[in-house]
C-alpha positions in Angstrom: 2.6 -2.5 -30.7 4.3 -5.9 -31.1 2.2 -8.8 -32.1 1.1 -11.4 -29.6 3.8 -14.0 -29.0 3.5 -17.4 -27.3 3.7 -16.8 -23.6 6.7 -18.2 -21.9 4.7 -17.9 -18.6 2.5 -20.8 -19.7 5.4 -23.2 -20.0 6.7 -22.1 -16.6 3.4 -22.3 -14.8 2.8 -25.8 -16.2 6.0 -27.2 -14.7 5.5 -26.1 -11.1 2.3 -26.3 -9.2 1.0 -22.8 -8.2 -0.1 -22.0 -4.6 -3.7 -22.9 -3.7 -6.3 -20.6 -5.2 -9.0 -21.0 -2.6 -9.4 -21.1 1.1 -8.3 -18.7 3.9 -4.6 -18.7 3.0 -5.5 -17.7 -0.6 -7.7 -14.8 0.7 -5.0 -13.6 3.0 -2.5 -13.7 0.2 -4.6 -11.7 -2.2 -5.5 -9.2 0.5 -1.9 -8.6 1.3 -1.0 -8.1 -2.3 -3.8 -5.7 -2.8 -3.0 -3.8 0.4 0.7 -3.6 -0.7 -0.4 -2.3 -4.1 -2.3 0.5 -2.4 0.7 1.8 -0.5 2.0 3.8 -3.5 -1.5 5.3 -3.9 -1.4 6.3 -0.2 1.9 8.1 -0.9 0.5 9.9 -3.9 -2.7 11.4 -2.4 -2.5 11.3 1.4 -0.9 14.7 2.0 -2.7 16.5 -0.9 -5.4 18.0 1.4 -2.8 19.5 3.8 -0.6 21.1 1.1 -2.1 24.6 1.8 -1.2 24.2 5.5 2.3 23.1 4.6 2.5 26.1 2.3 1.6 28.4 5.2 4.0 26.7 7.6 7.0 27.1 5.2 5.9 30.4 3.8 9.2 32.0 4.8 11.3 29.2 3.3 13.1 30.1 0.0 11.3 28.6 -3.0 8.5 27.2 -0.8 5.8 27.9 -3.5 7.4 25.4 -5.8 8.9 23.0 -3.3 5.8 22.3 -1.2 3.9 20.8 -4.2 7.0 18.8 -5.0 6.6 17.0 -1.7 3.5 15.5 -3.2 4.8 14.6 -6.7 8.4 13.6 -6.0 7.6 10.0 -4.9 6.1 9.3 -8.3 9.2 10.7 -10.0 11.4 8.5 -7.8 9.2 5.5 -8.6 9.4 6.1 -12.3 13.2 6.5 -12.3 13.9 3.6 -10.0 11.3 0.9 -10.9 13.6 -0.7 -13.6 16.4 -1.1 -11.0 13.9 -2.5 -8.5 12.8 -5.0 -11.1 16.4 -6.2 -11.6 16.8 -6.5 -7.8 13.5 -8.4 -7.6 14.8 -11.0 -10.0 18.2 -11.4 -8.2 17.3 -10.9 -4.5 13.8 -12.5 -4.5 10.3 -11.0 -4.6 9.2 -11.7 -1.0 12.4 -10.6 0.7 12.6 -7.3 -1.1 8.9 -6.7 -0.5 9.2 -7.1 3.2 12.3 -4.9 3.5 10.7 -2.2 1.3 7.4 -2.3 3.3 9.4 -1.6 6.5 11.4 1.2 4.9 8.2 2.7 3.6 7.1 3.3 7.2 10.5 4.7 8.2 10.7 7.2 5.3 7.0 7.9 5.3 6.8 9.0 8.9 10.2 10.9 8.8 8.5 14.3 8.3 7.0 13.9 11.8 10.5 14.6 13.1 11.9 16.8 10.4 11.7 20.6 10.5 13.4 21.5 7.2 11.5 21.6 3.9 14.5 20.1 2.1 14.7 17.2 4.5 11.0 16.5 4.1 11.3 16.4 0.3 14.3 14.1 0.6 12.3 11.8 2.8 9.5 11.9 0.2 11.9 10.9 -2.5 13.0 7.9 -0.4 9.3 7.0 0.0 9.2 6.8 -3.8 12.2 4.4 -3.7 10.3 2.1 -1.3 7.2 2.4 -3.5 9.1 1.3 -6.6 10.1 -1.9 -4.8 6.7 -2.5 -3.3 4.7 -2.0 -6.5 7.1 -4.0 -8.6 7.2 -6.9 -6.1 3.4 -7.0 -5.6 2.7 -7.0 -9.3 5.4 -9.6 -10.0 4.0 -11.9 -7.3 0.6 -11.7 -8.9 2.2 -12.8 -12.1 4.0 -15.6 -10.2 1.1 -17.0 -8.2 -1.5 -16.9 -10.9 -1.9 -17.7 -14.6 -4.6 -17.4 -17.3 -7.8 -15.7 -16.4 -7.0 -15.7 -12.6 -4.1 -13.5 -13.4 -6.3 -11.2 -15.4 -8.8 -11.1 -12.6 -6.3 -10.1 -9.9 -4.5 -7.6 -12.1 -8.0 -6.0 -12.7 -8.6 -6.2 -8.9 -5.4 -4.4 -8.4 -6.6 -1.5 -10.6 -10.0 -1.5 -8.7 -8.3 -1.3 -5.3 -5.9 1.4 -6.4 -8.8 3.5 -7.8 -11.0 3.1 -4.8 -8.2 3.6 -2.3 -7.3 6.9 -3.9 -10.7 8.4 -2.9 -10.5 6.8 0.6 -7.0 8.1 1.2 -7.8 11.6 0.0 -10.8 11.8 2.5 -8.7 10.2 5.2 -5.8 12.7 4.7 -8.2 15.6 4.9 -9.9 14.3 8.0 -6.6 13.6 9.9 -5.1 16.8 8.5 -7.6 18.7 10.7 -5.2 18.0 13.6 -2.3 19.6 11.8 -0.3 19.3 8.5 2.0 16.7 10.0 -0.7 14.4 11.3 -1.4 12.4 8.1 2.2 11.2 8.0 1.4 8.9 11.0 -0.7 6.8 8.6 2.4 5.6 6.8 3.2 3.5 9.8 0.4 1.1 8.7 2.9 -0.7 6.6 4.6 -2.0 9.8 1.4 -4.1 10.3 1.6 -5.5 6.8 5.3 -6.6 6.9 5.1 -9.4 9.4 1.9 -10.7 7.8 3.8 -10.8 4.5 6.5 -12.8 6.0 4.1 -15.5 7.3 1.4 -15.5 4.6 3.2 -15.1 1.3 4.7 -18.3 -0.1 7.7 -18.6 -2.3 6.7 -18.4 -5.9 6.1 -21.7 -7.6 9.1 -21.5 -9.9 11.5 -20.7 -7.1 10.3 -23.7 -5.1 10.7 -26.0 -8.2 14.1 -24.7 -8.9 15.1 -25.3 -5.3 13.9 -28.9 -5.6 16.4 -29.6 -8.3 14.4 -29.0 -11.4 16.6 -29.1 -14.5 17.5 -25.6 -15.6 16.6 -24.6 -19.2 18.9 -22.4 -21.3 18.2 -18.8 -20.3 16.2 -16.9 -22.9 17.3 -13.4 -23.9 15.3 -10.7 -22.3 12.3 -9.8 -24.6 13.3 -6.2 -25.2 11.6 -5.9 -28.6 8.3 -7.3 -27.4 8.2 -5.3 -24.2 9.3 -2.0 -25.8 6.0 -1.5 -27.6 3.8 -2.3 -24.6 5.9 0.1 -22.4 5.7 2.9 -25.0 1.9 2.4 -25.2 1.8 2.3 -21.3 3.6 5.7 -21.1 0.9 7.2 -23.4 -1.8 5.2 -21.6 -0.8 6.6 -18.2 -1.3 10.2 -19.5 -4.8 9.1 -20.7 -5.4 7.4 -17.3 -4.5 10.4 -15.1 -6.0 13.2 -17.1 -9.4 13.1 -15.4 -8.1 12.7 -11.8 -5.6 15.5 -12.2 -7.6 18.0 -14.3 -11.2 17.4 -13.5 -11.3 20.1 -10.8 -9.8 22.7 -13.1 -12.2 21.8 -16.0 -15.1 22.2 -13.6 -13.7 25.5 -12.4 -13.5 26.7 -16.0 -17.2 26.0 -16.3 -18.0 28.1 -13.2 -18.2 25.3 -10.6 -16.5 26.4 -7.4 -18.3 24.3 -4.8 -15.7 21.8 -3.5 -18.5 19.3 -2.6 -19.7 19.2 -6.2 -16.1 18.9 -7.5 -15.4 16.1 -5.1 -18.6 14.3 -6.0 -17.9 14.6 -9.7 -14.4 13.2 -9.2 -15.8 10.3 -7.1 -18.3 9.4 -9.8 -15.5 9.3 -12.4 -13.4 7.1 -10.1 -16.3 4.7 -9.7 -16.4 4.4 -13.5 -12.7 3.4 -13.4 -13.6 0.6 -11.0 -16.5 -0.4 -13.2 -14.1 -0.6 -16.2 -11.8 -2.9 -14.3 -14.6 -5.2 -13.3 -15.8 -5.3 -17.0 -12.3 -6.2 -18.1 -12.1 -9.0 -15.6 -15.4 -10.5 -16.8 -14.6 -10.4 -20.5 -12.1 -13.3 -20.4 -10.3 -12.3 -23.5 -6.7 -11.6 -24.5 -5.7 -8.0 -23.8 -4.0 -7.0 -27.1 -7.1 -7.2 -29.4 -9.1 -5.2 -26.8 -6.7 -2.2 -26.8 -8.0 -0.4 -29.9 -11.6 -0.5 -28.7 -10.6 0.6 -25.1 -8.5 3.5 -26.4 -11.4 4.5 -28.7 -13.7 4.6 -25.7 -11.2 6.8 -23.8 -11.0 9.1 -26.9 -14.8 9.4 -27.0 -14.9 10.4 -23.4 -12.3 13.1 -24.1 -14.3 14.3 -27.0 -17.4 14.8 -24.9 -15.4 16.6 -22.2 -14.0 18.9 -24.9 -17.4 19.7 -26.3 -19.1 20.0 -22.8 -20.6 23.4 -22.1 -21.9 22.5 -18.7 -20.9 20.4 -15.7 -23.3 17.5 -16.1 -22.1 16.9 -19.7 -18.5 17.2 -18.5 -19.1 14.5 -15.9 -20.7 12.2 -18.6 -17.6 12.6 -20.7 -15.4 11.8 -17.7 -17.4 8.7 -16.9 -17.0 7.4 -20.4 -13.3 8.1 -20.4 -12.8 6.5 -17.0 -14.8 3.4 -18.0 -12.2 3.0 -20.7 -9.2 3.7 -18.5 -10.4 1.2 -16.0 -10.0 -1.4 -18.8 -6.9 0.1 -20.2 -4.6 -0.3 -17.2 -5.2 -4.0 -16.6 -5.1 -4.7 -20.3 -1.7 -3.1 -20.6 -0.3 -4.8 -17.5 -1.7 -8.2 -18.5 -0.2 -7.8 -22.0 3.2 -7.1 -20.5 3.0 -10.0 -18.1 2.1 -12.4 -21.0 5.4 -11.5 -22.6 7.6 -12.4 -19.6 9.1 -15.6 -18.3 9.5 -16.2 -14.6 13.2 -15.2 -14.5 12.4 -11.9 -16.4 9.2 -11.0 -14.7 10.7 -8.7 -12.0 12.8 -6.7 -14.5 9.9 -6.5 -17.0 7.4 -5.4 -14.4 9.9 -2.7 -13.2 10.2 -1.4 -16.8 6.4 -1.3 -17.1 6.1 0.5 -13.8 8.7 3.1 -14.9 6.7 3.7 -18.1 3.4 4.0 -16.3 4.6 6.3 -13.5 6.7 8.3 -16.0 3.5 9.0 -17.9 1.8 9.9 -14.7 4.5 12.4 -13.9 4.5 14.2 -17.3 0.7 14.1 -17.7 0.0 17.6 -16.1 3.1 19.0 -17.9 1.9 17.8 -21.3 -1.6 19.2 -20.7 -0.1 22.5 -19.5 1.8 22.7 -22.7 -1.3 21.8 -24.7 -3.3 24.5 -22.9 -0.7 27.1 -23.8 -0.7 25.9 -27.4 -4.5 25.8 -28.0 -5.7 28.4 -25.5 -7.7 26.3 -23.1 -7.5 23.2 -20.9 -10.6 21.7 -22.5 -8.9 22.2 -25.9 -5.8 20.3 -24.6 -8.0 17.5 -23.5 -9.6 17.4 -26.9 -6.1 17.2 -28.5 -5.3 14.3 -26.2 -8.5 12.7 -27.2 -7.6 13.0 -30.9 -4.2 11.5 -30.2 -5.9 8.6 -28.4 -8.2 8.0 -31.4 -5.2 8.0 -33.7 -3.3 5.5 -31.5 -6.5 3.3 -31.4 -6.7 3.4 -35.2 -3.1 2.5 -35.6 -3.4 -0.4 -33.2 -6.5 -1.6 -35.1 -4.8 -1.4 -38.5 -1.8 -3.3 -37.1 -4.1 -6.0 -35.7 -5.7 -6.3 -39.1 -2.3 -6.9 -40.7 -1.5 -9.5 -38.1 -5.0 -11.2 -38.5 -3.4 -14.6 -39.2 -1.2 -14.3 -36.0 -3.3 -12.6 -33.4 -6.1 -14.8 -32.1 -8.7 -12.8 -30.0 -9.4 -15.7 -27.7 -8.7 -16.1 -24.0 -5.1 -15.7 -22.9 -2.6 -18.2 -24.4 -2.0 -19.5 -20.9 -4.2 -22.4 -19.7 -7.4 -20.9 -18.2 -8.2 -22.2 -14.7 
């Protein structure tokens, strides 16, 4: 991973006054950004409980066995493929404008299956949901980077992780409850974004740098895009996404392999692991340290959790391993995102965030495929998790060794931006 570099964001934030960081307007702004960040999670898990009903409805459709699950996963694939382009548009069109448009389109595409009868049409609409999600997630994350610096930015990026993890559980339960009225019923929930769009128009201010530029601030020579510095963090993010999603995706199968068939026990175990992810994000926000030096220890914690899961011969020990792993992943995600943000100037933040999102959701998409290949190679899913744990430990060791070599450059103190 590239060494820490002086953050261009610090210079930018120092020139233009950021929006207020207290009071009702600030609370509304943060709430809207967190709510917007949860919309892609809504798209990822909301219809999961009704997939069996969809499968029954389209049983006579050619290829339905493969196509119905694709309705759940195709938004993530669209998001991964299109996030870099969304990032470029963010930098050119403007964060707020694109966010509002994408939030409206999210409702249009998300509710489209209510009026569609063909499986192909539904999958196409789901792919378009992913397009809107790419813009929404990129805009929300970029605006967090625009509005806040230093430890406040760390805190709100960690809060973003907490909200996403908590909302996944809520949306899964909500989708199951509403799905009792029929497999199409959960699609109505996508219309909630129509409530958010007008609030975003009125409550989200223009980013500080945009206002300063509009006021006639002298323009500095444009820096080249930091490809070299961002490439390492994006590669690590791709791997980190596989680590992050292993427990949510595979926990039920691992429990089933241990003889646990009760859906209530499986749901409770997954919820406990999700709570550990939230706990990890809270821990990260309270540490007030630069993200790069933390990554070896965080990945080592994830690897330890995988090791316990690999060795577990019963469900309680498996849950202990999952909790250890998720405590690490709760710190891993905001550490990676904060590290990427610290490498980006205002004019590059949209494109850079888009590339980071592409790496993260690309890792999410391939996670089950990689574990499936590992299971075929070693003979069991637990063995595949153990191999991923070994890989995590090796990456952690490599990062630690690289940090030791850069000991005179990397300073494990708070972020190089001015702490507020």
